[in-house]
C-alpha positions as CSV (number, residue, x, y, z in Angstrom):
1,M,6.8,-221.8,-56.9
2,P,5.1,-225.2,-58.1
3,H,3.3,-225.2,-61.4
4,A,-0.2,-226.6,-61.7
5,Y,-1.0,-229.0,-64.4
6,V,-4.1,-230.6,-66.0
7,Y,-3.4,-234.3,-66.1
8,D,-6.7,-235.9,-67.3
9,A,-10.3,-234.7,-67.9
10,V,-13.6,-236.6,-68.5
11,R,-17.2,-235.7,-68.8
12,T,-20.4,-237.6,-69.2
13,P,-22.4,-237.3,-72.4
14,F,-24.6,-234.2,-71.9
15,G,-28.3,-235.2,-71.9
16,K,-31.2,-232.9,-72.9
17,I,-33.6,-231.7,-70.2
18,G,-36.1,-234.5,-69.4
19,G,-33.9,-236.9,-71.5
20,A,-31.5,-239.8,-71.2
21,L,-29.9,-238.6,-68.0
22,S,-32.9,-237.2,-66.2
23,R,-33.3,-240.4,-64.1
24,H,-29.8,-239.9,-62.7
25,R,-29.4,-237.7,-59.6
26,P,-26.8,-235.1,-59.9
27,D,-24.8,-236.4,-56.9
28,D,-24.6,-239.8,-58.7
29,L,-23.4,-238.2,-62.0
30,A,-20.7,-236.5,-60.0
31,A,-19.6,-239.6,-58.4
32,H,-19.5,-241.4,-61.8
33,V,-17.0,-239.0,-63.2
34,I,-15.0,-239.2,-60.0
35,A,-14.9,-243.0,-60.3
36,A,-13.9,-242.7,-64.0
37,L,-10.9,-240.6,-63.3
38,L,-9.8,-243.0,-60.7
39,E,-10.1,-246.0,-63.1
40,R,-8.3,-244.1,-65.9
41,A,-5.1,-243.5,-63.8
42,P,-2.5,-246.1,-64.8
43,G,-0.4,-245.7,-61.7
44,P,-1.3,-247.4,-58.4
45,D,-4.7,-248.9,-58.1
46,A,-7.6,-246.4,-57.6
47,Q,-7.9,-247.1,-53.9
48,T,-4.3,-246.5,-53.2
49,I,-4.6,-243.1,-55.0
50,A,-7.7,-242.3,-53.0
51,D,-6.3,-243.4,-49.7
52,G,-3.2,-241.4,-49.6
53,T,-2.8,-238.7,-52.2
54,I,-5.9,-236.6,-53.1
55,D,-5.7,-233.4,-51.1
56,E,-9.1,-232.1,-51.8
57,V,-12.2,-232.3,-54.0
58,I,-13.7,-229.2,-55.5
59,F,-16.8,-229.2,-57.6
60,G,-18.8,-226.5,-59.3
61,N,-22.6,-226.4,-59.1
62,A,-25.0,-223.6,-60.1
63,N,-28.1,-224.9,-58.3
64,G,-27.6,-226.5,-55.0
65,A,-31.2,-226.3,-54.1
66,G,-32.1,-229.9,-54.5
67,E,-30.5,-233.3,-54.7
68,E,-27.0,-231.7,-54.8
69,N,-27.6,-231.4,-51.1
70,R,-25.8,-228.0,-51.1
71,N,-22.3,-229.5,-51.0
72,V,-22.3,-232.0,-53.9
73,A,-18.4,-232.3,-53.9
74,R,-18.6,-233.9,-50.5
75,M,-21.6,-236.1,-51.3
76,A,-20.1,-237.3,-54.5
77,T,-16.7,-238.1,-52.9
78,L,-18.6,-240.3,-50.3
79,L,-20.8,-241.9,-53.0
80,A,-17.8,-242.7,-55.1
81,G,-16.3,-244.7,-52.2
82,L,-13.4,-242.3,-51.4
83,P,-12.1,-242.1,-47.8
84,T,-14.1,-240.0,-45.4
85,S,-10.9,-238.2,-44.7
86,I,-10.8,-236.3,-48.1
87,P,-12.2,-232.8,-47.8
88,G,-14.8,-231.6,-50.3
89,T,-16.1,-228.2,-51.1
90,T,-18.6,-226.8,-53.7
91,V,-18.3,-223.5,-55.5
92,N,-21.1,-221.6,-57.3
93,R,-20.1,-218.9,-59.8
94,L,-23.2,-220.0,-61.9
95,C,-22.0,-221.0,-65.5
96,G,-18.4,-220.7,-64.6
97,S,-18.6,-222.8,-61.4
98,S,-16.4,-225.8,-62.5
99,L,-13.7,-223.7,-64.3
100,D,-13.7,-221.6,-61.1
101,A,-13.2,-224.8,-59.1
102,A,-10.2,-225.7,-61.4
103,L,-8.7,-222.2,-60.8
104,M,-9.1,-222.5,-57.1
105,A,-7.3,-225.9,-57.0
106,S,-4.5,-224.5,-59.3
107,R,-3.9,-221.8,-56.8
108,Q,-3.7,-224.3,-53.9
109,I,-1.1,-226.2,-55.9
110,E,0.9,-223.2,-56.9
111,V,1.2,-222.0,-53.3
112,G,2.2,-225.5,-52.1
113,E,-0.8,-226.5,-50.2
114,A,-1.6,-229.4,-52.5
115,D,0.0,-231.9,-54.9
116,L,-3.2,-233.6,-56.2
117,M,-6.7,-232.0,-56.5
118,L,-9.7,-233.7,-58.0
119,V,-12.0,-231.0,-59.5
120,G,-15.3,-231.2,-61.3
121,G,-18.7,-229.9,-62.0
122,V,-22.3,-231.1,-62.2
123,E,-25.8,-230.0,-63.1
124,S,-29.1,-231.7,-63.5
125,M,-31.4,-229.1,-65.0
126,S,-34.0,-231.8,-65.3
127,R,-34.1,-232.5,-61.5
128,A,-33.7,-228.9,-60.4
129,P,-36.6,-228.5,-57.8
130,W,-39.3,-225.9,-57.5
131,V,-39.0,-224.1,-54.2
132,L,-41.5,-222.5,-52.0
133,P,-40.2,-219.5,-50.1
134,K,-40.9,-219.0,-46.4
135,T,-43.4,-216.5,-45.5
136,E,-42.9,-213.2,-43.5
137,R,-45.5,-214.4,-41.0
138,P,-46.9,-217.8,-40.2
139,F,-50.0,-219.2,-41.7
140,P,-50.6,-216.4,-44.4
141,M,-54.0,-216.3,-46.0
142,H,-52.8,-215.4,-49.5
143,N,-51.7,-218.0,-52.1
144,L,-48.0,-218.8,-52.3
145,E,-46.1,-219.3,-55.7
146,L,-43.4,-221.9,-56.4
147,A,-40.2,-220.8,-57.9
148,N,-38.5,-222.9,-60.6
149,T,-34.7,-223.2,-59.9
150,T,-33.8,-224.6,-63.3
151,L,-32.4,-221.5,-64.8
152,G,-32.2,-217.7,-64.3
153,W,-33.4,-215.3,-61.7
154,R,-35.7,-216.5,-58.9
155,L,-36.8,-214.8,-55.6
156,V,-35.4,-211.5,-56.8
157,N,-34.7,-208.9,-54.3
158,P,-37.0,-205.9,-55.2
159,Q,-34.1,-203.5,-54.6
160,M,-32.5,-204.9,-57.7
161,P,-32.7,-202.4,-60.6
162,A,-35.2,-203.8,-63.3
163,E,-32.7,-203.5,-66.1
164,W,-30.4,-206.0,-64.2
165,T,-33.0,-208.7,-63.7
166,V,-34.1,-209.2,-67.3
167,S,-34.2,-212.8,-68.6
168,L,-31.0,-214.2,-70.1
169,G,-32.8,-214.2,-73.4
170,E,-33.8,-210.5,-73.2
171,A,-30.3,-209.6,-72.1
172,T,-28.9,-211.3,-75.2
173,E,-31.4,-209.5,-77.4
174,Q,-30.0,-206.1,-75.8
175,L,-26.4,-207.3,-76.3
176,R,-27.3,-208.2,-79.9
177,E,-28.7,-204.7,-80.4
178,K,-25.6,-203.1,-78.9
179,H,-23.3,-204.9,-81.4
180,S,-25.7,-205.0,-84.4
181,I,-25.6,-208.8,-84.7
182,P,-28.2,-209.9,-87.3
183,R,-30.4,-213.0,-86.9
184,E,-28.7,-214.6,-90.1
185,A,-25.3,-214.5,-88.5
186,Q,-26.7,-216.2,-85.3
187,D,-28.3,-219.0,-87.2
188,E,-25.1,-219.5,-89.2
189,F,-23.1,-219.7,-86.1
190,A,-25.4,-222.2,-84.5
191,A,-25.5,-224.5,-87.5
192,R,-21.8,-224.5,-87.5
193,S,-21.6,-225.5,-83.9
194,H,-23.8,-228.6,-84.7
195,Q,-21.8,-229.5,-87.7
196,R,-18.4,-229.2,-86.0
197,A,-19.6,-231.3,-83.0
198,A,-21.1,-234.0,-85.2
199,A,-17.8,-234.1,-87.2
200,A,-15.7,-234.2,-84.0
201,W,-17.8,-237.2,-82.7
202,E,-17.5,-239.0,-86.0
203,A,-13.7,-238.3,-86.0
204,G,-13.2,-239.9,-82.5
205,H,-12.1,-236.7,-80.8
206,Y,-14.5,-237.3,-77.9
207,D,-13.6,-240.9,-77.4
208,N,-11.1,-240.0,-74.8
209,L,-13.1,-237.3,-73.2
210,V,-16.6,-238.7,-72.8
211,V,-17.4,-241.6,-70.4
212,P,-20.7,-243.5,-70.9
213,V,-23.2,-243.5,-68.2
214,P,-24.8,-246.8,-67.3
215,P,-28.7,-247.2,-67.1
216,A,-30.3,-245.6,-64.0
217,D,-33.1,-248.3,-63.9
218,R,-34.8,-250.8,-66.1
219,R,-36.6,-248.0,-68.0
220,S,-33.4,-246.4,-69.3
221,S,-30.4,-247.4,-71.3
222,E,-26.7,-246.6,-71.4
223,V,-26.0,-243.0,-72.6
224,T,-22.8,-242.8,-74.8
225,R,-23.3,-239.5,-76.8
226,D,-24.4,-236.0,-76.4
227,E,-28.3,-235.9,-77.0
228,T,-28.7,-232.4,-78.5
229,V,-26.2,-232.5,-81.4
230,R,-28.0,-232.4,-84.7
231,A,-25.7,-233.1,-87.5
232,D,-28.3,-232.0,-90.2
233,S,-28.7,-228.4,-88.8
234,T,-28.4,-225.7,-91.4
235,A,-28.8,-222.0,-91.2
236,E,-31.8,-222.3,-93.5
237,T,-33.6,-224.8,-91.2
238,L,-32.8,-222.6,-88.1
239,S,-34.1,-219.6,-89.8
240,G,-37.6,-221.0,-89.6
241,L,-37.8,-221.1,-85.8
242,R,-39.8,-218.6,-83.9
243,T,-38.2,-216.1,-81.7
244,V,-38.6,-216.8,-77.9
245,F,-38.0,-213.6,-75.9
246,R,-39.4,-210.9,-78.3
247,S,-41.8,-210.8,-81.2
248,A,-40.6,-211.7,-84.7
249,E,-40.4,-208.1,-85.6
250,T,-38.0,-207.1,-82.8
251,G,-36.4,-210.4,-81.7
252,T,-33.7,-212.7,-83.0
253,V,-33.0,-215.2,-80.3
254,T,-34.6,-218.7,-80.8
255,A,-34.3,-222.1,-79.3
256,G,-32.0,-223.0,-82.3
257,N,-29.5,-220.3,-81.7
258,A,-29.2,-220.6,-78.0
259,S,-27.7,-223.3,-75.9
260,P,-30.2,-226.0,-74.6
261,M,-30.8,-226.9,-71.0
262,N,-29.0,-230.1,-70.1
263,D,-27.8,-232.7,-67.5
264,G,-24.3,-233.8,-67.1
265,A,-21.0,-233.9,-65.1
266,S,-17.4,-233.3,-65.8
267,A,-14.1,-233.8,-63.7
268,A,-10.4,-233.5,-64.0
269,W,-7.1,-234.2,-62.2
270,L,-5.0,-231.1,-61.3
271,G,-1.7,-231.5,-59.8
272,S,1.9,-230.5,-59.3
273,E,4.9,-232.1,-61.0
274,A,4.9,-234.7,-58.2
275,A,1.4,-235.8,-59.2
276,A,2.8,-237.5,-62.3
277,G,4.4,-240.2,-60.2
278,V,1.2,-240.8,-58.2
279,L,-1.2,-241.0,-61.2
280,G,1.3,-242.7,-63.5
281,M,0.6,-240.3,-66.3
282,D,2.3,-237.2,-67.9
283,P,0.5,-234.0,-67.6
284,L,-1.4,-232.5,-70.6
285,A,-1.2,-228.9,-70.0
286,R,0.1,-226.2,-67.5
287,I,-2.1,-223.5,-66.2
288,I,-0.4,-220.2,-66.9
289,G,-3.1,-217.5,-66.8
290,R,-6.3,-216.8,-65.0
291,G,-8.9,-214.0,-65.2
292,T,-12.3,-212.9,-64.1
293,F,-14.3,-209.8,-64.9
294,A,-17.6,-208.1,-64.1
295,N,-19.9,-205.8,-65.8
296,E,-23.5,-204.7,-65.9
297,P,-25.7,-207.9,-65.3
298,Q,-27.7,-207.3,-68.6
299,Y,-24.4,-207.4,-70.6
300,F,-23.2,-210.7,-69.1
301,G,-22.7,-212.2,-72.5
302,E,-19.6,-210.0,-73.4
303,A,-17.9,-210.3,-69.9
304,P,-15.5,-213.1,-71.3
305,V,-13.9,-210.4,-73.5
306,E,-12.1,-208.7,-70.6
307,A,-11.7,-211.8,-68.5
308,A,-9.7,-213.3,-71.4
309,H,-7.6,-210.1,-71.8
310,L,-6.8,-210.3,-68.2
311,A,-5.8,-214.0,-68.3
312,L,-3.6,-213.3,-71.3
313,R,-1.8,-210.4,-69.6
314,R,-1.2,-212.5,-66.6
315,A,0.2,-215.2,-68.8
316,G,2.5,-212.8,-70.5
317,L,0.9,-213.6,-73.9
318,T,-1.1,-211.8,-76.6
319,W,-3.8,-213.1,-78.9
320,A,-1.3,-213.7,-81.6
321,D,0.2,-216.6,-79.3
322,I,-3.2,-218.4,-79.0
323,D,-3.6,-221.5,-81.1
324,A,-7.0,-222.8,-79.8
325,V,-10.0,-221.3,-78.0
326,E,-12.9,-222.7,-76.3
327,L,-15.7,-220.5,-75.5
328,N,-18.9,-221.6,-74.0
329,E,-21.8,-220.8,-76.3
330,A,-24.6,-219.6,-74.1
331,F,-26.2,-217.9,-77.1
332,A,-24.9,-217.5,-80.7
333,A,-25.3,-213.7,-80.4
334,Q,-23.3,-213.6,-77.2
335,A,-20.5,-215.7,-78.7
336,I,-20.3,-213.6,-81.9
337,A,-20.0,-210.4,-79.7
338,C,-17.0,-211.8,-77.9
339,L,-15.4,-213.1,-81.0
340,D,-15.8,-210.0,-82.9
341,Q,-14.0,-208.1,-80.0
342,W,-11.3,-210.7,-79.7
343,S,-10.6,-210.6,-83.4
344,A,-10.3,-206.8,-83.2
345,A,-7.7,-207.4,-80.3
346,G,-5.7,-209.6,-82.5
347,M,-7.1,-213.1,-82.4
348,R,-5.9,-215.1,-85.5
349,S,-9.2,-216.4,-86.8
350,P,-12.7,-217.3,-85.4
351,D,-11.9,-220.7,-86.9
352,I,-9.6,-221.5,-83.9
353,V,-12.7,-221.2,-81.6
354,N,-14.8,-224.3,-80.7
355,A,-13.2,-226.4,-83.7
356,W,-15.0,-229.5,-82.0
357,G,-18.4,-227.8,-81.7
358,G,-19.8,-225.7,-78.8
359,A,-22.6,-225.6,-76.2
360,I,-25.2,-224.8,-78.7
361,A,-24.9,-228.2,-80.0
362,I,-23.3,-230.1,-77.1
363,G,-25.3,-228.6,-74.3
364,H,-24.8,-226.4,-71.3
365,P,-25.4,-228.1,-68.0
366,L,-24.4,-225.1,-66.0
367,G,-22.1,-226.4,-63.3
368,A,-20.4,-228.9,-65.6
369,S,-19.7,-226.6,-68.6
370,G,-16.5,-225.0,-67.3
371,L,-14.5,-228.2,-67.1
372,R,-16.0,-229.4,-70.4
373,V,-14.3,-226.4,-72.1
374,L,-11.0,-226.9,-70.2
375,G,-10.8,-230.6,-70.9
376,T,-11.8,-230.1,-74.6
377,L,-9.1,-227.4,-74.8
378,A,-6.3,-229.5,-73.4
379,R,-7.3,-232.4,-75.8
380,R,-7.4,-230.1,-78.8
381,L,-3.9,-228.8,-78.1
382,E,-2.7,-232.3,-77.7
383,A,-4.3,-233.3,-81.0
384,S,-3.0,-230.4,-82.9
385,G,0.3,-229.9,-81.3
386,G,-0.5,-226.3,-80.7
387,R,1.2,-224.6,-77.7
388,Y,-1.3,-222.1,-76.0
389,G,-5.0,-222.2,-75.6
390,L,-7.6,-220.2,-73.8
391,A,-11.0,-221.3,-72.4
392,S,-13.6,-218.8,-71.3
393,L,-17.4,-218.6,-70.2
394,C,-19.9,-215.9,-69.7
395,I,-21.7,-216.0,-66.3
396,G,-25.2,-214.8,-65.5
397,V,-25.5,-211.5,-63.4
398,G,-22.6,-210.0,-65.4
399,Q,-19.4,-212.0,-64.9
400,G,-16.8,-213.8,-67.1
401,I,-14.1,-216.1,-66.4
402,A,-11.2,-217.4,-68.4
403,V,-7.9,-219.5,-68.2
404,V,-4.8,-219.8,-70.4
405,I,-3.1,-223.1,-70.6
406,E,0.2,-224.3,-72.3
407,N,0.4,-227.7,-74.0
408,V,3.5,-229.2,-72.3
409,N,4.1,-231.5,-75.3
410,A,3.7,-228.8,-78.0
411,K,5.5,-229.3,-81.3
């Protein structure tokens, strides 16, 4: 059976909500990373690759209610100037959407249905629309309420148990109570995320991963770096922030120890061995294990634990084999809950997790985050010479997703 390889991965800088990327439509951001991948391939010219060899485009997106136009993969493919003959589909597994897109593409490659797949993810939380639900009967006399589609539950089915539909922040407070995670540990984790991200940018680790975004109009400028990284963050400064979802007496989750809301896009080439000749580049890593897991919706934050264990078993590995981990940091408490359980299961050290910073600093544009962690993991293994890596994300409504990759050039 053919193997599925990661050949290249890029992303935009991640902009804060209402910030530098808010003037860019999500379908334009998606088209931008597609064009960047084509330009980076040193093989035939971009049009030759596009015309004859891309089997399909799969993008992840968690919203789909606005300018994504429901199938942003197809829209971005057309906007990027690719031939109309290239199919495109969009997958929604909320925060895990773009990693799910990559896993779907890898399966197509492994069963021989494709040799070259273009995968990606995009989210503009700034431009997520308000929606007005249709009424049960025409011309009602009562007032109607708009629903904000930026994040979290909306238009909830009344048959859903109330304990499932709490906010993401309240769910994290409950997870924190379950695992006895103090506020101090959360603030220390968050500060470290910012410090590591800032150091990685200064060291040039993101130079080959992040492609600048040109101005959207005369009122904006080129965006070259993630907007929410704060190099001067410390646990002491974060400890002064107020809690958001509960009172200071019972709550611990703040804007400082949670990921921000963001805009951004990411994309990658996945292919069989034959894709190397098409792209003119050697692969970075081979996909060797995949896993998804589901639990109670209010405990979504620890679902990556078992998703990772499943991916490791399918790869024939244990935690002792893993050299690098990328875990999307939705909340510091959620990430700590996962790391503690992985450490108990044999992970070498928390220091191998998010060595170049995580989502608390870099940002979490929902549909784009899965390929951010996969691309960063592949480049970290390339830089360190490590052999095996694992990337994982928690997913709202109680799911987790994970992938294990092998550095094909491991020392």
